[in-house]
C-alpha positions in Angstrom: -19.5 17.5 -10.3 -21.1 14.3 -12.0 -22.0 11.3 -10.3 -22.7 7.9 -11.6 -24.5 5.6 -9.8 -23.9 1.5 -9.1 -27.1 0.5 -10.8 -25.2 -0.1 -13.9 -22.1 -2.5 -13.4 -19.9 -4.6 -16.1 -18.3 -7.9 -14.9 -15.5 -7.5 -17.2 -13.8 -4.9 -19.3 -14.3 -5.0 -22.6 -14.6 -2.3 -26.0 -17.9 -4.1 -26.8 -19.5 -2.6 -23.8 -21.5 0.2 -24.1 -20.9 3.2 -21.7 -23.1 4.3 -19.5 -21.7 7.8 -19.1 -19.2 10.3 -21.3 -17.0 12.6 -19.0 -14.6 15.2 -20.8 -11.1 15.0 -20.1 -10.4 17.0 -16.7 -13.8 16.4 -15.5 -14.7 15.2 -11.9 -17.3 12.2 -11.2 -18.2 10.9 -8.1 -18.9 6.9 -8.7 -20.6 4.6 -6.5 -19.9 1.2 -6.3 -21.2 -2.1 -4.3 -18.8 -4.6 -2.8 -17.1 -7.1 -4.6 -20.1 -9.1 -3.8 -22.5 -7.1 -5.0 -24.0 -6.7 -1.4 -25.2 -10.0 -1.5 -23.5 -11.0 1.9 -25.4 -8.8 4.9 -24.9 -11.4 7.6 -22.7 -14.2 8.8 -25.7 -16.7 8.3 -25.7 -15.9 4.5 -25.2 -19.5 2.6 -21.9 -18.3 0.9 -22.1 -21.1 -1.4 -25.6 -19.9 -2.5 -24.8 -16.4 -3.8 -24.4 -15.8 -7.1 -20.7 -16.3 -8.0 -21.5 -14.4 -11.6 -22.0 -11.4 -9.8 -19.0 -10.9 -8.1 -16.3 -8.0 -8.8 -18.4 -5.6 -10.3 -17.2 -2.7 -11.5 -19.5 0.6 -12.0 -19.3 1.7 -15.6 -18.2 2.1 -18.1 -17.0 5.4 -18.5 -16.6 7.0 -22.2 -13.9 9.8 -21.9 -14.3 12.0 -24.4 -10.7 12.7 -26.8 -9.0 9.5 -25.4 -7.5 7.4 -28.2 -5.4 4.0 -28.7 -2.2 5.0 -27.7 -3.0 7.9 -25.3 -2.6 7.5 -21.1 -5.7 7.6 -19.1 -4.8 10.0 -16.1 -6.6 9.3 -12.9 -6.9 11.1 -9.6 -8.4 9.8 -6.7 -10.0 12.6 -5.0 -11.8 11.4 -2.3 -12.6 7.9 -1.1 -15.9 7.2 1.3 -16.3 3.8 2.5 -19.6 2.1 4.1 -20.5 1.3 7.8 -19.9 -2.9 7.3 -17.6 -4.8 5.5 -17.0 -8.7 5.0 -14.2 -11.3 4.3 -14.7 -15.0 3.3 -12.6 -18.0 3.4 -13.1 -21.3 1.5 -12.0 -24.1 0.4 -9.4 -23.6 -2.7 -9.6 -20.1 -2.3 -6.3 -17.9 -1.6 -3.4 -19.2 -0.2 -4.7 -21.4 2.7 -7.7 -22.8 1.2 -6.4 -26.0 0.6 -6.8 -26.3 4.4 -10.1 -25.2 4.8 -12.9 -27.3 4.7 -15.8 -25.0 4.5 -17.2 -21.3 3.1 -17.1 -19.2 6.2 -18.1 -15.0 6.1 -17.2 -12.5 8.6 -18.8 -9.1 9.0 -16.6 -6.6 10.2 -18.8 -2.8 11.4 -16.5 0.1 10.7 -16.8 2.2 14.1 -14.6 5.3 14.8 -12.0 4.9 12.1 -11.4 1.3 12.9 -12.6 -2.1 11.7 -14.2 -4.1 14.5 -12.6 -7.8 13.7 -14.0 -10.0 16.7 -13.0 -7.6 19.6 -9.8 -6.2 18.0 -9.6 -2.7 16.2 -8.0 -3.0 13.3 -6.4 0.6 11.2 -8.3 1.6 8.0 -6.5 1.7 4.4 -9.4 2.1 2.1 -8.6 1.4 -1.4 -9.9 0.3 -4.5 -9.4 -3.2 -5.8 -10.5 -3.3 -9.3 -10.0 0.1 -12.0 -9.3 0.3 -15.1 -10.1 0.5 -19.0 -11.1 -1.6 -22.1 -8.3 -4.3 -23.2 -7.7 -3.9 -26.7 -9.9 -7.5 -27.7 -11.5 -9.5 -26.2 -13.5 -9.3 -22.4 -11.2 -9.6 -19.2 -12.9 -10.8 -15.8 -13.2 -8.2 -13.3 -11.4 -10.9 -11.0 -8.4 -10.5 -13.5 -5.8 -7.8 -13.5 -3.7 -7.0 -16.8 -2.3 -4.1 -18.8 -5.3 -2.6 -18.7 -5.5 -2.7 -14.7 -8.2 -4.4 -13.4 -8.1 -6.7 -10.2 -4.9 -5.4 -9.1 -5.6 -5.4 -6.0 -3.2 -2.8 -5.0 -3.3 -1.2 -1.7 -1.7 2.3 -3.3 -5.0 2.8 -4.9 -5.9 5.0 -2.2 -7.4 8.6 -1.7 -4.8 10.9 -3.2 -3.2 8.5 -5.6 -2.7 9.0 -9.4 -3.1 6.2 -12.1 -2.0 6.0 -15.4 -3.1 3.5 -17.8 -2.5 2.8 -21.5 -5.9 3.5 -23.4 -6.2 0.7 -25.9 -10.1 1.8 -27.3 -11.7 5.0 -28.1 -13.1 6.6 -25.2 -11.2 4.3 -22.8 -14.3 2.6 -21.2 -13.3 3.5 -17.8 -14.6 1.5 -14.7 -13.8 0.7 -10.8 -15.3 -1.2 -8.1 -14.5 -3.7 -5.4 -13.6 -1.2 -2.4 -11.8 -2.7 0.9 -11.9 -0.9 4.2 -8.4 -2.7 4.6 -6.5 -5.0 3.1 -2.5 -6.1 3.3 -0.4 -6.5 0.5 -1.0 -10.3 -1.5 -4.8 -10.5 0.0 -4.1 -13.5 0.9 -7.5 -15.0 1.9 -8.5 -13.9 -1.3 -10.5 -10.8 0.2 -9.6 -7.8 1.9 -12.3 -6.0 3.8 -14.8 -5.7 1.4 -17.1 -2.6 1.6 -19.6 -0.8 -0.2 -18.3 3.1 -1.2 -17.8 6.0 -3.2 -14.9 7.3 -5.1 -14.6 10.9 -6.3 -12.2 10.9 -9.7 -10.8 13.6 -12.0 -10.2 11.9 -15.2 -7.9 13.4 -17.7 -6.3 12.3 -21.4 -2.5 12.8 -21.9 -1.2 12.7 -25.5 2.1 12.0 -26.4 2.8 9.2 -23.6 2.7 5.4 -23.5 2.6 2.7 -21.0 2.6 -1.0 -21.7 1.0 -1.2 -17.7 -0.3 1.1 -15.4 1.5 3.0 -13.1 0.7 5.0 -10.1 2.1 7.8 -7.9 1.5 9.6 -4.7 3.3 11.7 -3.2 6.0 10.0 -2.1 6.4 7.7 -4.7 6.2 6.6 -7.9 5.4 3.1 -8.9 5.5 0.3 -11.8 2.8 -2.1 -11.5 2.4 -5.2 -13.8 0.5 -8.5 -13.8 1.8 -11.9 -14.7 1.2 -15.5 -14.5 3.7 -15.8 -11.8 5.1 -13.4 -8.7 8.8 -13.8 -10.2 7.4 -12.6 -13.8 5.2 -9.6 -12.5 8.1 -8.4 -10.6 10.7 -8.6 -12.9 8.3 -7.0 -15.5 7.6 -4.0 -13.3 11.2 -3.5 -12.5 12.0 -3.8 -16.6 9.8 -1.5 -17.0 10.6 0.8 -14.5 14.0 0.8 -15.6 13.6 1.5 -19.2 11.4 4.4 -18.2 14.3 6.0 -16.0 16.5 4.9 -18.7 14.5 7.0 -21.5 14.0 10.2 -19.0 18.0 10.5 -17.6 20.9 10.7 -19.3 22.0 7.5 -17.2 23.2 4.3 -18.8 21.6 0.8 -18.3 23.9 -0.1 -15.9 23.9 2.9 -13.6 20.0 2.9 -13.3 20.3 -0.7 -12.5 22.6 -0.3 -9.6 20.6 2.8 -8.9 17.5 0.9 -8.3 19.2 -2.1 -6.8 20.0 0.4 -4.0 16.9 2.4 -3.5 14.4 0.7 -5.6 11.7 -1.7 -3.8 9.9 -4.9 -5.7 6.6 -5.0 -3.5 3.6 -7.6 -3.8 0.2 -6.3 -4.3 -1.6 -9.4 -4.5 -1.0 -13.5 -5.1 -4.6 -14.7 -5.2 -6.0 -13.6 -8.9 -6.0 -15.3 -12.1 -2.9 -13.2 -12.6 -0.4 -12.0 -10.0 0.1 -8.5 -9.8 3.6 -6.7 -8.3 4.7 -3.2 -7.9 8.2 -1.5 -8.6 8.4 1.5 -6.2 10.9 4.7 -6.8 11.2 7.3 -4.1 10.4 10.7 -5.4 13.4 12.4 -3.7 15.3 10.6 -5.9 13.8 11.7 -9.0 13.8 15.2 -7.5 17.6 14.7 -7.1 18.0 13.7 -10.7 15.6 16.2 -11.6 13.3 13.9 -13.7 9.6 14.1 -14.3 8.3 10.5 -15.5 4.8 11.9 -16.7 
């Protein structure tokens, strides 16, 4: 199995970055990551305002995927996620939903013990996930702190072990990268941080031909989801909904009217995050419904 250390990171997704690794379609690779602060906060005594904020949200990569061409889809199966023994959370002025009522930066170190995150004396369940994951956009550089059609900082708690993601490919080789692991994070990521933590992801990367996407999609054992990012939560939710309905209409014999009613009955609009430069939502369809419809979306 190939391995990639976190010695090589990017702070934006861009076609101008030189790849640090090449993999073949279908290959499995283990990727190590820093936390979103590049491991700069190891103690609550760290002066948060004094860290290098240009080194936030690093993604390990980019990885050139042989055979990936513009218009293809990159399939990424998360085979395994491993997280470190200590995480960190921060709050501060103008950060997240409550930043207008917080006067100073504060960090909290969160130990991971016996499969729990220790917050003061509370034991919190873990849901290890990847915050930043994606490919290079067609033009320009998109900060790793910003989500978009290329993926990026989607902060979607479904990006977990066992999930499979699908990304539109905008440049030759896709230029894939990931980082910003969380030991736990609630939908919304309202403070602007989950439990930020370093880790390792083992992923299998595959190029899919004759399939097109506008925004990333994700599936796990129970659901298929359409992810979308936009300037507002309303716009992101509506885009995710419309893209999913369009895909279902194209894959079934149902009319747009019937699919719309069906999704209103069993589909779910859910929030990923509401604190990044663009907001991310997902539209969720249960697989039991797809089985009844005898439809395969990918």
